[in-house]
C-alpha positions in Angstrom: 29.6 2.3 -11.9 26.3 3.8 -10.7 24.7 3.0 -7.4 22.0 1.0 -9.1 24.6 -1.0 -11.0 26.4 -1.7 -7.7 23.2 -2.8 -6.1 22.4 -5.1 -9.0 25.9 -6.6 -8.8 25.3 -7.3 -5.1 22.0 -8.9 -5.9 23.7 -11.2 -8.4 26.4 -12.2 -5.9 23.7 -13.2 -3.4 21.8 -15.0 -6.1 24.9 -17.0 -7.0 25.2 -18.3 -3.4 21.8 -20.0 -3.7 22.6 -21.6 -7.1 21.2 -19.0 -9.5 24.0 -18.4 -12.1 24.4 -16.9 -15.5 21.8 -14.3 -14.8 21.0 -11.5 -17.2 19.4 -8.9 -14.9 16.5 -6.8 -16.2 15.6 -3.8 -14.1 11.8 -3.6 -13.9 11.4 -0.7 -11.5 13.5 1.5 -9.3 11.4 3.4 -6.8 11.1 2.6 -3.1 12.1 -0.9 -4.2 14.6 -2.0 -6.8 12.9 -4.7 -8.7 15.0 -7.0 -10.9 14.0 -9.9 -13.1 16.7 -12.5 -12.7 16.4 -13.8 -16.3 16.3 -16.5 -17.5 14.8 -17.7 -14.2 11.1 -16.9 -13.5 12.2 -15.0 -10.4 12.1 -11.3 -9.5 14.3 -9.9 -6.8 12.9 -7.0 -4.8 15.3 -5.0 -2.8 14.2 -2.2 -0.4 16.8 0.3 -1.5 15.4 3.3 0.3 14.9 2.6 4.0 15.1 5.4 6.6 17.9 4.7 9.0 15.6 4.4 12.0 13.6 1.7 10.2 16.5 -0.4 9.1 16.2 -2.8 12.1 12.5 -3.3 11.3 12.9 -4.1 7.7 13.7 -7.8 8.2 10.5 -8.4 10.3 8.4 -6.4 7.8 9.5 -8.6 4.9 9.0 -11.8 6.9 5.4 -10.6 7.6 4.9 -10.0 3.9 6.0 -13.5 2.9 3.7 -15.0 5.6 0.7 -12.9 4.6 1.0 -13.9 0.9 1.2 -17.6 1.8 -1.8 -17.2 4.0 -3.8 -15.6 1.2 -2.7 -18.3 -1.2 -4.4 -20.9 1.1 -7.5 -18.6 1.1 -7.6 -18.6 -2.7 -7.0 -14.9 -2.9 -5.1 -13.9 -6.1 -1.7 -12.7 -4.9 1.8 -12.5 -6.3 3.7 -15.4 -4.6 7.2 -15.8 -3.3 9.3 -18.0 -5.6 9.2 -21.7 -4.9 12.3 -22.5 -6.8 14.7 -21.4 -4.1 14.3 -20.0 -0.6 12.5 -16.7 -1.0 14.5 -14.9 1.7 14.8 -12.4 3.1 18.5 -12.0 2.2 20.9 -9.4 3.3 22.3 -7.4 0.4 24.8 -4.6 1.2 22.9 -3.4 4.3 19.4 -3.8 2.8 17.0 -6.8 2.5 15.9 -8.7 -0.5 13.1 -11.2 -1.2 12.5 -13.3 -4.2 9.1 -13.6 -6.0 7.5 -15.2 -9.0 8.1 -13.3 -12.3 4.8 -12.2 -13.9 5.3 -11.5 -17.7 3.8 -8.3 -19.0 0.1 -8.8 -19.5 -2.6 -6.5 -20.9 -5.9 -6.5 -19.0 -8.8 -4.1 -18.9 -8.9 -2.2 -15.6 -11.4 -3.8 -13.2 -14.9 -2.4 -13.3 -16.1 -0.8 -10.1 -17.9 -4.0 -9.1 -14.9 -6.2 -9.9 -12.6 -3.8 -8.0 -14.8 -3.9 -4.9 -15.0 -7.7 -5.1 -11.2 -8.0 -5.3 -10.8 -5.8 -2.2 -13.7 -7.6 -0.4 -12.1 -11.0 -0.9 -8.7 -9.6 0.3 -10.3 -8.1 3.4 -12.3 -11.2 4.3 -9.3 -13.5 3.9 -7.1 -11.3 6.1 -9.4 -11.3 9.0 -8.1 -14.6 10.4 -4.4 -14.0 9.6 -2.7 -15.1 12.8 0.7 -13.7 12.3 2.0 -11.0 14.6 1.2 -7.6 13.1 2.1 -4.1 14.1 -0.7 -2.0 15.6 -1.3 0.9 13.2 2.0 -0.1 11.5 1.5 1.7 8.2 0.0 4.7 10.1 3.1 5.0 12.4 5.3 5.6 9.3 3.0 8.6 8.5 3.4 9.9 12.0 7.1 10.1 11.4 6.4 11.9 8.1 4.1 14.4 10.0 6.9 15.2 12.5 9.4 15.9 9.7 6.9 18.1 7.8 6.2 20.3 10.9 9.1 22.5 9.8 7.3 23.4 6.5 6.1 26.9 6.0 3.5 25.9 3.6 0.1 26.7 5.1 -1.6 23.9 3.2 0.7 21.4 4.8 0.2 22.9 8.2 -3.6 22.7 7.8 -3.3 19.0 6.9 -1.0 18.5 9.9 -3.7 20.0 12.2 -6.2 17.6 10.8 -3.7 14.7 11.0 -3.3 15.3 14.8 -7.0 15.2 15.3 -7.4 12.0 13.3 -4.4 10.5 15.0 -5.9 10.9 18.4 -9.1 9.2 17.3 -7.2 6.4 15.5 -5.6 5.5 18.8 -8.7 5.5 21.0 -10.0 2.1 20.1 -7.0 0.0 19.0 -9.0 -3.1 20.1 -11.2 -2.6 17.0 -8.5 -3.0 14.5 -8.2 -5.7 11.8 -5.5 -7.3 9.8 -5.1 -5.4 6.5 -3.0 -5.3 3.4 -2.2 -1.7 4.6 -1.6 -0.2 1.1 -4.2 -1.8 -1.1 -4.3 0.9 -3.8 -4.9 0.2 -7.5 -1.2 0.2 -8.4 -0.7 -2.7 -6.1 -2.9 -4.8 -8.4 -0.9 -6.2 -11.3 -2.2 -7.9 -14.4 -1.3 -11.6 -15.0 -2.4 -14.4 -17.3 -4.7 -15.5 -14.4 -6.3 -12.1 -13.9 -5.5 -9.3 -11.4 -3.4 -10.2 -8.5 -2.4 -8.4 -5.3 1.2 -7.5 -4.5 3.3 -5.5 -2.1 2.3 -6.6 1.4 5.2 -4.8 3.2 2.7 -2.6 5.1 0.4 -5.4 6.4 -0.9 -4.0 9.7 -3.7 -3.9 12.2 -5.9 -1.0 10.9 -9.4 0.3 11.3 -12.4 -1.2 9.5 -12.6 -0.4 5.7 -9.0 0.5 5.6 -8.2 -1.5 2.5 -11.3 -0.3 0.7 -10.4 3.3 1.6 -6.9 2.6 0.3 -8.2 1.4 -3.0 -10.7 4.2 -3.7 -9.1 7.1 -1.8 -6.8 8.6 -4.4 -9.2 7.7 -7.2 -11.8 9.9 -5.6 -9.2 12.6 -4.7 -8.1 13.0 -8.3 -11.4 12.4 -10.1 -13.9 13.7 -7.5 -16.8 12.2 -5.7 -18.3 11.0 -8.9 -15.4 8.7 -9.6 -17.1 5.4 -10.7 -15.7 3.1 -8.0 -16.4 5.5 -5.2 -19.9 6.2 -6.6 -20.5 2.5 -6.9 -19.5 1.9 -3.2 -21.9 4.6 -2.0 -24.7 3.3 -4.2 -24.6 -0.1 -2.6 -25.5 -0.1 1.1 -24.3 -3.7 1.5 -20.7 -2.6 0.8 -20.5 0.0 3.5 -22.6 -0.9 6.6 -21.1 1.9 8.8 -20.6 5.0 6.6 -19.1 7.1 9.5 -16.3 4.6 10.0 -15.8 4.4 6.2 -15.7 8.2 6.0 -13.1 8.2 8.8 -11.0 5.6 6.9 -11.1 7.6 3.7 -10.0 10.8 5.5 -7.2 9.0 7.3 -6.0 7.3 4.1 -5.9 10.6 2.1 -3.9 12.2 4.9 -1.6 9.3 5.1 -1.0 9.2 1.3 -0.6 13.0 0.9 1.7 13.6 3.9 3.7 10.4 3.3 4.3 11.2 -0.4 5.2 14.8 0.4 7.7 13.8 3.0 9.2 11.1 0.7 9.4 13.5 -2.3 11.0 16.3 -0.2 13.6 13.9 1.0 14.5 13.3 -2.7 13.0 9.8 -3.0 9.6 10.3 -4.6 7.5 12.0 -7.2 7.3 15.6 -6.1 4.9 16.5 -8.9 2.4 13.8 -7.9 2.8 14.7 -4.2 2.1 18.4 -5.0 -1.0 17.5 -7.0 -2.3 15.6 -3.9 -1.5 18.5 -1.7 -3.4 20.9 -4.0 -6.5 18.6 -3.8 -6.5 17.2 -0.3 -7.7 20.2 1.7 -10.8 20.7 -0.3 -11.5 17.0 -0.6 -11.2 16.5 3.2 -13.4 19.5 3.9 -16.2 17.9 1.9 -16.0 14.2 2.8 -18.1 14.5 6.0 -20.8 16.2 4.0 -20.7 13.5 1.4 -21.0 10.8 4.0 -23.8 12.6 5.8 -25.7 12.6 2.5 -25.0 8.9 2.1 -26.4 8.2 5.6 -29.6 10.1 4.8 -29.9 8.3 1.5 -29.5 4.9 3.3 -32.2 5.8 5.8 -34.6 6.8 3.0 -34.0 3.5 1.2 -34.8 1.4 4.4 
């Protein structure tokens, strides 16, 4: 029996204890989380099957925050994937890991959001998170990248070392004004929007944290611009509408920090054997040049804003 089969068996045992029987499990994804549809119930089990040992004690609190954040956003009429209401959503202990239970969303085909639709989705999310009153970790999602940066210091790759030098500079600035942080999704990239019969809905709030302004917007557009360039439609749309980014310097900082976080985190994760090394290497190939240009791009944006006023 494979490790995945063993995990699924453990999931089914826990499900049976809460009255879910005769399940025919369907594995939907097996990345950082093992995601299993507990058919025929409209319930998905999500199990964090790759957790660093030093994070194990924090996993329970992280999942509780996720459940709390999604329920807060439901009240605010933000489209989110919700915990199941058929049974207690958890978290449940499963063979040393933690599992939560969510509504099952059948496969749905939707056109990708247009730039204006995407920005509206992020803006609604950001506005609704502002008054979230749950306890959140300060720079929580960033702290995980700090651990990745420490592990990558042993790398002989000069590109990685150059990014680490920039990371330490950004890290110092990030910690200067922690009183100016806001509740954020933490990882609001496009892959954390899933299509449903009711439209696009947000998912995966495990990294909900107190972060700098524009963090969720930077999370959404960062990798899009990294891979497609500064003419990427959503990034270009943001910079063509001065009402979206009121403080371009802060937005530029958020973009730079988010690209560093994604690139270093994915590299660390992949080198440890858990992630997509090809994708992480592509990010590494692009990140240095992108980050060297972002300040110039934002300076041009600031000049353009002044000319329009």
